[in-house]
TIVO-2410 file (N, C-alpha, C; in nm, 3 decimals):
# residues 143
REC num residu      c1      c2      c3 atome chaine
REC   1      M   9.635   7.671   9.237     N      A
REC   1      M   9.667   7.711   9.373    CA      A
REC   1      M   9.631   7.600   9.470     C      A
REC   2      L   9.701   7.596   9.580     N      A
REC   2      L   9.668   7.501   9.685    CA      A
REC   2      L   9.563   7.565   9.773     C      A
REC   3      G   9.441   7.519   9.763     N      A
REC   3      G   9.337   7.577   9.845    CA      A
REC   3      G   9.199   7.536   9.798     C      A
REC   4      D   9.101   7.604   9.853     N      A
REC   4      D   8.961   7.573   9.826    CA      A
REC   4      D   8.916   7.618   9.689     C      A
REC   5      I   8.813   7.549   9.640     N      A
REC   5      I   8.734   7.596   9.528    CA      A
REC   5      I   8.593   7.612   9.582     C      A
REC   6      E   8.536   7.729   9.562     N      A
REC   6      E   8.403   7.761   9.615    CA      A
REC   6      E   8.310   7.789   9.497     C      A
REC   7      V   8.186   7.744   9.510     N      A
REC   7      V   8.083   7.775   9.412    CA      A
REC   7      V   7.999   7.888   9.470     C      A
REC   8      I   7.989   7.998   9.396     N      A
REC   8      I   7.910   8.112   9.439    CA      A
REC   8      I   7.795   8.130   9.340     C      A
REC   9      H   7.673   8.129   9.391     N      A
REC   9      H   7.559   8.156   9.303    CA      A
REC   9      H   7.545   8.307   9.288     C      A
REC  10      V   7.550   8.350   9.164     N      A
REC  10      V   7.549   8.493   9.134    CA      A
REC  10      V   7.424   8.527   9.054     C      A
REC  11      N   7.356   8.634   9.093     N      A
REC  11      N   7.241   8.679   9.015    CA      A
REC  11      N   7.251   8.829   8.986     C      A
REC  12      D   7.372   8.882   8.988     N      A
REC  12      D   7.394   9.021   8.952    CA      A
REC  12      D   7.541   9.039   8.915     C      A
REC  13      E   7.593   9.158   8.924     N      A
REC  13      E   7.733   9.183   8.895    CA      A
REC  13      E   7.817   9.147   9.018     C      A
REC  14      F   7.934   9.088   8.993     N      A
REC  14      F   8.022   9.046   9.100    CA      A
REC  14      F   8.164   9.087   9.067     C      A
REC  15      I   8.243   9.123   9.167     N      A
REC  15      I   8.384   9.156   9.151    CA      A
REC  15      I   8.464   9.035   9.199     C      A
REC  16      V   8.560   8.991   9.117     N      A
REC  16      V   8.637   8.871   9.149    CA      A
REC  16      V   8.785   8.899   9.123     C      A
REC  17      Q   8.871   8.857   9.214     N      A
REC  17      Q   9.014   8.866   9.191    CA      A
REC  17      Q   9.045   8.780   9.069     C      A
REC  18      S   9.117   8.835   8.971     N      A
REC  18      S   9.137   8.764   8.843    CA      A
REC  18      S   9.203   8.627   8.863     C      A
REC  19      G   9.296   8.615   8.956     N      A
REC  19      G   9.360   8.487   8.980    CA      A
REC  19      G   9.270   8.386   9.049     C      A
REC  20      A   9.158   8.433   9.103     N      A
REC  20      A   9.065   8.344   9.174    CA      A
REC  20      A   8.957   8.288   9.082     C      A
REC  21      Y   8.930   8.354   8.972     N      A
REC  21      Y   8.824   8.309   8.882    CA      A
REC  21      Y   8.866   8.179   8.815     C      A
REC  22      V   8.778   8.076   8.821     N      A
REC  22      V   8.805   7.948   8.758    CA      A
REC  22      V   8.712   7.927   8.639     C      A
REC  23      A   8.582   7.935   8.663     N      A
REC  23      A   8.485   7.908   8.557    CA      A
REC  23      A   8.348   7.957   8.601     C      A
REC  24      S   8.254   7.955   8.508     N      A
REC  24      S   8.116   7.988   8.541    CA      A
REC  24      S   8.023   7.906   8.453     C      A
REC  25      I   7.904   7.885   8.504     N      A
REC  25      I   7.801   7.808   8.434    CA      A
REC  25      I   7.682   7.899   8.411     C      A
REC  26      D   7.618   7.885   8.300     N      A
REC  26      D   7.499   7.959   8.260    CA      A
REC  26      D   7.538   8.087   8.188     C      A
REC  27      D   7.464   8.192   8.209     N      A
REC  27      D   7.477   8.315   8.131    CA      A
REC  27      D   7.569   8.415   8.200     C      A
REC  28      F   7.699   8.409   8.169     N      A
REC  28      F   7.797   8.499   8.231    CA      A
REC  28      F   7.880   8.568   8.125     C      A
REC  29      T   7.919   8.690   8.155     N      A
REC  29      T   8.021   8.758   8.076    CA      A
REC  29      T   8.126   8.812   8.172     C      A
REC  30      L   8.249   8.818   8.127     N      A
REC  30      L   8.359   8.874   8.205    CA      A
REC  30      L   8.394   9.009   8.146     C      A
REC  31      D   8.396   9.110   8.230     N      A
REC  31      D   8.432   9.244   8.187    CA      A
REC  31      D   8.575   9.272   8.231     C      A
REC  32      T   8.672   9.246   8.141     N      A
REC  32      T   8.813   9.266   8.175    CA      A
REC  32      T   8.857   9.410   8.155     C      A
REC  33      Q   8.773   9.493   8.095     N      A
REC  33      Q   8.805   9.634   8.074    CA      A
REC  33      Q   8.753   9.723   8.186     C      A
REC  34      W   8.679   9.665   8.279     N      A
REC  34      W   8.618   9.741   8.388    CA      A
REC  34      W   8.726   9.811   8.469     C      A
REC  35      Q   8.704   9.937   8.504     N      A
REC  35      Q   8.804  10.015   8.575    CA      A
REC  35      Q   8.760  10.060   8.713     C      A
REC  36      G   8.641  10.029   8.757     N      A
REC  36      G   8.589  10.081   8.883    CA      A
REC  36      G   8.673  10.048   9.004     C      A
REC  37      F   8.716   9.926   9.019     N      A
REC  37      F   8.789   9.883   9.138    CA      A
REC  37      F   8.939   9.897   9.117     C      A
REC  38      T   8.987   9.871   8.998     N      A
REC  38      T   9.130   9.863   8.975    CA      A
REC  38      T   9.199   9.997   8.974     C      A
REC  39      K   9.132  10.106   8.946     N      A
REC  39      K   9.198  10.236   8.940    CA      A
REC  39      K   9.274  10.267   9.068     C      A
REC  40      G   9.216  10.237   9.182     N      A
REC  40      G   9.279  10.272   9.309    CA      A
REC  40      G   9.387  10.176   9.354     C      A
REC  41      I   9.398  10.058   9.292     N      A
REC  41      I   9.492   9.960   9.346    CA      A
REC  41      I   9.583   9.897   9.242     C      A
REC  42      F   9.597   9.956   9.125     N      A
REC  42      F   9.684   9.899   9.023    CA      A
REC  42      F   9.827   9.888   9.072     C      A
REC  43      E   9.873   9.983   9.154     N      A
REC  43      E  10.010   9.981   9.203    CA      A
REC  43      E  10.040   9.857   9.285     C      A
REC  44      S   9.938   9.790   9.337     N      A
REC  44      S   9.962   9.675   9.424    CA      A
REC  44      S   9.952   9.542   9.351     C      A
REC  45      N   9.948   9.544   9.218     N      A
REC  45      N   9.940   9.423   9.136    CA      A
REC  45      N   9.813   9.343   9.161     C      A
REC  46      L   9.707   9.407   9.201     N      A
REC  46      L   9.580   9.338   9.220    CA      A
REC  46      L   9.489   9.376   9.105     C      A
REC  47      F   9.453   9.279   9.027     N      A
REC  47      F   9.367   9.302   8.912    CA      A
REC  47      F   9.236   9.230   8.935     C      A
REC  48      M   9.127   9.301   8.923     N      A
REC  48      M   8.995   9.244   8.948    CA      A
REC  48      M   8.916   9.233   8.818     C      A
REC  49      L   8.828   9.134   8.814     N      A
REC  49      L   8.736   9.117   8.703    CA      A
REC  49      L   8.596   9.149   8.752     C      A
REC  50      K   8.510   9.189   8.660     N      A
REC  50      K   8.369   9.204   8.694    CA      A
REC  50      K   8.293   9.102   8.612     C      A
REC  51      T   8.213   9.020   8.680     N      A
REC  51      T   8.128   8.925   8.611    CA      A
REC  51      T   7.986   8.979   8.611     C      A
REC  52      V   7.916   8.954   8.504     N      A
REC  52      V   7.778   8.997   8.492    CA      A
REC  52      V   7.696   8.877   8.447     C      A
REC  53      G   7.587   8.848   8.518     N      A
REC  53      G   7.502   8.739   8.475    CA      A
REC  53      G   7.438   8.663   8.589     C      A
REC  54      N   7.376   8.553   8.553     N      A
REC  54      N   7.310   8.463   8.647    CA      A
REC  54      N   7.369   8.325   8.635     C      A
REC  55      G   7.393   8.259   8.748     N      A
REC  55      G   7.441   8.122   8.746    CA      A
REC  55      G   7.542   8.097   8.855     C      A
REC  56      D   7.617   7.991   8.838     N      A
REC  56      D   7.718   7.952   8.936    CA      A
REC  56      D   7.857   7.990   8.886     C      A
REC  57      M   7.935   8.050   8.974     N      A
REC  57      M   8.072   8.090   8.944    CA      A
REC  57      M   8.164   8.011   9.038     C      A
REC  58      F   8.272   7.960   8.983     N      A
REC  58      F   8.369   7.885   9.060    CA      A
REC  58      F   8.492   7.972   9.082     C      A
REC  59      V   8.534   7.984   9.209     N      A
REC  59      V   8.653   8.062   9.243    CA      A
REC  59      V   8.745   7.976   9.328     C      A
REC  60      N   8.875   8.004   9.319     N      A
REC  60      N   8.970   7.932   9.403    CA      A
REC  60      N   9.055   8.032   9.480     C      A
REC  61      A   9.128   7.981   9.578     N      A
REC  61      A   9.207   8.069   9.663    CA      A
REC  61      A   9.327   7.994   9.719     C      A
REC  62      W   9.418   8.070   9.772     N      A
REC  62      W   9.534   8.018   9.842    CA      A
REC  62      W   9.489   7.995   9.986     C      A
REC  63      G   9.464   7.872  10.023     N      A
REC  63      G   9.411   7.842  10.156    CA      A
REC  63      G   9.260   7.823  10.150     C      A
REC  64      D   9.195   7.848  10.262     N      A
REC  64      D   9.050   7.835  10.270    CA      A
REC  64      D   8.981   7.959  10.216     C      A
REC  65      I   8.858   7.940  10.170     N      A
REC  65      I   8.773   8.052  10.133    CA      A
REC  65      I   8.665   8.063  10.240     C      A
REC  66      L   8.656   8.179  10.301     N      A
REC  66      L   8.555   8.204  10.403    CA      A
REC  66      L   8.460   8.312  10.353     C      A
REC  67      S   8.335   8.302  10.395     N      A
REC  67      S   8.241   8.407  10.358    CA      A
REC  67      S   8.221   8.498  10.477     C      A
REC  68      M   8.196   8.624  10.448     N      A
REC  68      M   8.166   8.722  10.552    CA      A
REC  68      M   8.026   8.773  10.525     C      A
REC  69      N   7.942   8.765  10.625     N      A
REC  69      N   7.805   8.814  10.614    CA      A
REC  69      N   7.792   8.934  10.705     C      A
REC  70      L   7.811   9.050  10.647     N      A
REC  70      L   7.808   9.173  10.725    CA      A
REC  70      L   7.666   9.225  10.736     C      A
REC  71      K   7.629   9.265  10.857     N      A
REC  71      K   7.498   9.328  10.880    CA      A
REC  71      K   7.507   9.475  10.841     C      A
REC  72      S   7.395   9.539  10.831     N      A
REC  72      S   7.390   9.679  10.793    CA      A
REC  72      S   7.478   9.764  10.884     C      A
REC  73      G   7.570   9.839  10.825     N      A
REC  73      G   7.659   9.926  10.901    CA      A
REC  73      G   7.786   9.859  10.951     C      A
REC  74      E   7.791   9.725  10.953     N      A
REC  74      E   7.913   9.656  10.996    CA      A
REC  74      E   8.022   9.678  10.893     C      A
REC  75      K   8.147   9.682  10.941     N      A
REC  75      K   8.261   9.703  10.853    CA      A
REC  75      K   8.363   9.591  10.873     C      A
REC  76      M   8.432   9.558  10.765     N      A
REC  76      M   8.541   9.462  10.772    CA      A
REC  76      M   8.655   9.519  10.689     C      A
REC  77      I   8.776   9.515  10.743     N      A
REC  77      I   8.893   9.562  10.671    CA      A
REC  77      I   8.979   9.441  10.634     C      A
REC  78      L   9.011   9.431  10.505     N      A
REC  78      L   9.090   9.320  10.453    CA      A
REC  78      L   9.214   9.373  10.384     C      A
REC  79      D   9.323   9.300  10.396     N      A
REC  79      D   9.439   9.325  10.311    CA      A
REC  79      D   9.392   9.303  10.167     C      A
REC  80      N   9.440   9.383  10.075     N      A
REC  80      N   9.389   9.374   9.938    CA      A
REC  80      N   9.412   9.237   9.874     C      A
REC  81      Y   9.513   9.163   9.917     N      A
REC  81      Y   9.537   9.030   9.860    CA      A
REC  81      Y   9.446   8.922   9.920     C      A
REC  82      Q   9.373   8.953  10.025     N      A
REC  82      Q   9.286   8.853  10.088    CA      A
REC  82      Q   9.149   8.844  10.020     C      A
REC  83      L   9.106   8.950   9.954     N      A
REC  83      L   8.974   8.950   9.892    CA      A
REC  83      L   8.969   8.852   9.776     C      A
REC  84      V   8.865   8.768   9.772     N      A
REC  84      V   8.842   8.676   9.661    CA      A
REC  84      V   8.730   8.728   9.573     C      A
REC  85      A   8.615   8.761   9.633     N      A
REC  85      A   8.501   8.806   9.553    CA      A
REC  85      A   8.401   8.880   9.641     C      A
REC  86      M   8.323   8.969   9.577     N      A
REC  86      M   8.214   9.038   9.645    CA      A
REC  86      M   8.119   9.094   9.541     C      A
REC  87      S   7.998   9.121   9.582     N      A
REC  87      S   7.900   9.180   9.494    CA      A
REC  87      S   7.949   9.317   9.448     C      A
REC  88      A   7.925   9.349   9.322     N      A
REC  88      A   7.968   9.479   9.268    CA      A
REC  88      A   7.895   9.594   9.334     C      A
REC  89      S   7.780   9.566   9.395     N      A
REC  89      S   7.704   9.673   9.460    CA      A
REC  89      S   7.749   9.697   9.605     C      A
REC  90      T   7.852   9.627   9.648     N      A
REC  90      T   7.904   9.643   9.783    CA      A
REC  90      T   7.964   9.783   9.802     C      A
REC  91      D   7.934   9.844   9.917     N      A
REC  91      D   8.000   9.969   9.953    CA      A
REC  91      D   8.140   9.934  10.003     C      A
REC  92      Y   8.241   9.994   9.945     N      A
REC  92      Y   8.378   9.967   9.986    CA      A
REC  92      Y   8.463  10.090   9.960     C      A
REC  93      K   8.578  10.093  10.023     N      A
REC  93      K   8.678  10.193   9.989    CA      A
REC  93      K   8.815  10.131  10.004     C      A
REC  94      V   8.906  10.172   9.917     N      A
REC  94      V   9.043  10.124   9.918    CA      A
REC  94      V   9.128  10.235   9.978     C      A
REC  95      T   9.202  10.202  10.082     N      A
REC  95      T   9.285  10.303  10.148    CA      A
REC  95      T   9.423  10.247  10.178     C      A
REC  96      K   9.517  10.336  10.202     N      A
REC  96      K   9.650  10.294  10.244    CA      A
REC  96      K   9.648  10.272  10.394     C      A
REC  97      H   9.720  10.170  10.437     N      A
REC  97      H   9.727  10.138  10.579    CA      A
REC  97      H   9.873  10.149  10.622     C      A
REC  98      G   9.894  10.216  10.731     N      A
REC  98      G  10.029  10.226  10.785    CA      A
REC  98      G  10.084  10.367  10.771     C      A
REC  99      G  10.183  10.394  10.850     N      A
REC  99      G  10.246  10.525  10.851    CA      A
REC  99      G  10.392  10.517  10.813     C      A
REC 100      L  10.472  10.602  10.869     N      A
REC 100      L  10.614  10.611  10.837    CA      A
REC 100      L  10.688  10.481  10.868     C      A
REC 101      K  10.663  10.423  10.983     N      A
REC 101      K  10.730  10.298  11.022    CA      A
REC 101      K  10.699  10.186  10.922     C      A
REC 102      T  10.572  10.175  10.883     N      A
REC 102      T  10.532  10.072  10.787    CA      A
REC 102      T  10.600  10.096  10.654     C      A
REC 103      S  10.607  10.221  10.610     N      A
REC 103      S  10.670  10.255  10.482    CA      A
REC 103      S  10.817  10.218  10.481     C      A
REC 104      I  10.888  10.243  10.592     N      A
REC 104      I  11.031  10.216  10.599    CA      A
REC 104      I  11.059  10.066  10.602     C      A
REC 105      F  10.982   9.992  10.680     N      A
REC 105      F  11.013   9.850  10.701    CA      A
REC 105      F  10.938   9.753  10.611     C      A
REC 106      G  10.833   9.795  10.547     N      A
REC 106      G  10.763   9.697  10.465    CA      A
REC 106      G  10.681   9.756  10.353     C      A
REC 107      G  10.677   9.884  10.342     N      A
REC 107      G  10.597   9.946  10.238    CA      A
REC 107      G  10.454   9.963  10.286     C      A
REC 108      E  10.390  10.064  10.231     N      A
REC 108      E  10.251  10.087  10.269    CA      A
REC 108      E  10.163   9.978  10.208     C      A
REC 109      A  10.071   9.931  10.285     N      A
REC 109      A   9.979   9.830  10.238    CA      A
REC 109      A   9.847   9.895  10.200     C      A
REC 110      L   9.783   9.839  10.100     N      A
REC 110      L   9.650   9.884  10.065    CA      A
REC 110      L   9.551   9.787  10.128     C      A
REC 111      V   9.447   9.843  10.185     N      A
REC 111      V   9.343   9.762  10.246    CA      A
REC 111      V   9.208   9.799  10.186     C      A
REC 112      I   9.115   9.708  10.197     N      A
REC 112      I   8.980   9.729  10.146    CA      A
REC 112      I   8.887   9.728  10.265     C      A
REC 113      E   8.812   9.834  10.282     N      A
REC 113      E   8.711   9.841  10.387    CA      A
REC 113      E   8.576   9.813  10.322     C      A
REC 114      I   8.513   9.706  10.364     N      A
REC 114      I   8.384   9.665  10.310    CA      A
REC 114      I   8.277   9.697  10.413     C      A
REC 115      I   8.166   9.756  10.367     N      A
REC 115      I   8.060   9.801  10.457    CA      A
REC 115      I   7.932   9.725  10.424     C      A
REC 116      G   7.869   9.667  10.528     N      A
REC 116      G   7.748   9.588  10.512    CA      A
REC 116      G   7.625   9.672  10.490     C      A
REC 117      P   7.516   9.613  10.453     N      A
REC 117      P   7.495   9.468  10.449    CA      A
REC 117      P   7.545   9.408  10.318     C      A
REC 118      R   7.621   9.302  10.330     N      A
REC 118      R   7.675   9.238  10.211    CA      A
REC 118      R   7.743   9.108  10.249     C      A
REC 119      T   7.751   9.016  10.152     N      A
REC 119      T   7.829   8.894  10.168    CA      A
REC 119      T   7.947   8.902  10.073     C      A
REC 120      G   8.063   8.869  10.123     N      A
REC 120      G   8.183   8.866  10.041    CA      A
REC 120      G   8.263   8.742  10.076     C      A
REC 121      Y   8.368   8.718  10.001     N      A
REC 121      Y   8.450   8.599  10.020    CA      A
REC 121      Y   8.596   8.640  10.027     C      A
REC 122      Y   8.669   8.581  10.122     N      A
REC 122      Y   8.811   8.611  10.134    CA      A
REC 122      Y   8.890   8.485  10.159     C      A
REC 123      Q   9.021   8.493  10.133     N      A
REC 123      Q   9.108   8.376  10.150    CA      A
REC 123      Q   9.188   8.389  10.279     C      A
REC 124      T   9.219   8.274  10.337     N      A
REC 124      T   9.286   8.274  10.466    CA      A
REC 124      T   9.437   8.292  10.456     C      A
REC 125      K   9.494   8.267  10.338     N      A
REC 125      K   9.639   8.279  10.323    CA      A
REC 125      K   9.668   8.379  10.213     C      A
REC 126      N   9.787   8.436  10.219     N      A
REC 126      N   9.827   8.538  10.125    CA      A
REC 126      N   9.949   8.487  10.049     C      A
REC 127      F   9.932   8.453   9.922     N      A
REC 127      F  10.039   8.395   9.842    CA      A
REC 127      F  10.157   8.491   9.828     C      A
REC 128      T  10.130   8.618   9.811     N      A
REC 128      T  10.236   8.717   9.796    CA      A
REC 128      T  10.325   8.722   9.920     C      A
REC 129      E  10.265   8.719  10.038     N      A
REC 129      E  10.345   8.719  10.162    CA      A
REC 129      E  10.423   8.589  10.177     C      A
REC 130      F  10.365   8.478  10.133     N      A
REC 130      F  10.435   8.349  10.138    CA      A
REC 130      F  10.562   8.355  10.052     C      A
REC 131      V  10.549   8.410   9.932     N      A
REC 131      V  10.665   8.422   9.843    CA      A
REC 131      V  10.770   8.514   9.904     C      A
REC 132      R  10.728   8.627   9.960     N      A
REC 132      R  10.822   8.720  10.023    CA      A
REC 132      R  10.897   8.654  10.139     C      A
REC 133      T  10.831   8.564  10.208     N      A
REC 133      T  10.895   8.493  10.318    CA      A
REC 133      T  11.001   8.396  10.267     C      A
REC 134      L  10.977   8.336  10.151     N      A
REC 134      L  11.070   8.238  10.096    CA      A
REC 134      L  11.193   8.300  10.030     C      A
REC 135      I  11.181   8.420   9.975     N      A
REC 135      I  11.289   8.481   9.897    CA      A
REC 135      I  11.424   8.482   9.969     C      A
REC 136      P  11.433   8.517  10.096     N      A
REC 136      P  11.566   8.518  10.161    CA      A
REC 136      P  11.632   8.380  10.168     C      A
REC 137      F  11.554   8.273  10.154     N      A
REC 137      F  11.609   8.139  10.166    CA      A
REC 137      F  11.642   8.076  10.030     C      A
REC 138      L  11.611   8.144   9.921     N      A
REC 138      L  11.642   8.091   9.789    CA      A
REC 138      L  11.790   8.109   9.759     C      A
REC 139      P  11.848   8.016   9.682     N      A
REC 139      P  11.990   8.029   9.649    CA      A
REC 139      P  12.014   8.155   9.565     C      A
REC 140      K  12.128   8.219   9.591     N      A
REC 140      K  12.166   8.339   9.516    CA      A
REC 140      K  12.230   8.298   9.385     C      A
REC 141      R  12.203   8.375   9.281     N      A
REC 141      R  12.265   8.353   9.150    CA      A
REC 141      R  12.405   8.411   9.149     C      A
REC 142      N  12.501   8.337   9.097     N      A
REC 142      N  12.637   8.388   9.078    CA      A
REC 142      N  12.651   8.433   8.934     C      A
REC 143      N  12.693   8.558   8.914     N      A
REC 143      N  12.708   8.610   8.777    CA      A
REC 143      N  12.844   8.583   8.724     C      A
***
């Protein structure tokens, strides 16, 4: 991907967007069978991994990677494709965003509401939206 690579020091369980995970150093395991986060958002093609262990984890993103340091009780709402990584112990909920107008013109979006205190990481650009923007300009196939 065209974007940042960030090193995150992890000393517990972490949730990482599968496309963002690059590598890890030290004692890590990847739990690809984990279902806690993915059950609510499988329809949106977002697959998350859970890492368990201590050490440094390398993640990448489309665009910049920014960290959010939420204080106790603070909330942040992210489009589901913007999330890169967060602690597995983070309080969050996945909800649909938008009403009838959104459904008709663009489909309902899933968003993630993250509740502090917690640090998480998100990307500044959305690859899926970039591709959707390009599709009308691609040459049409003649059958």
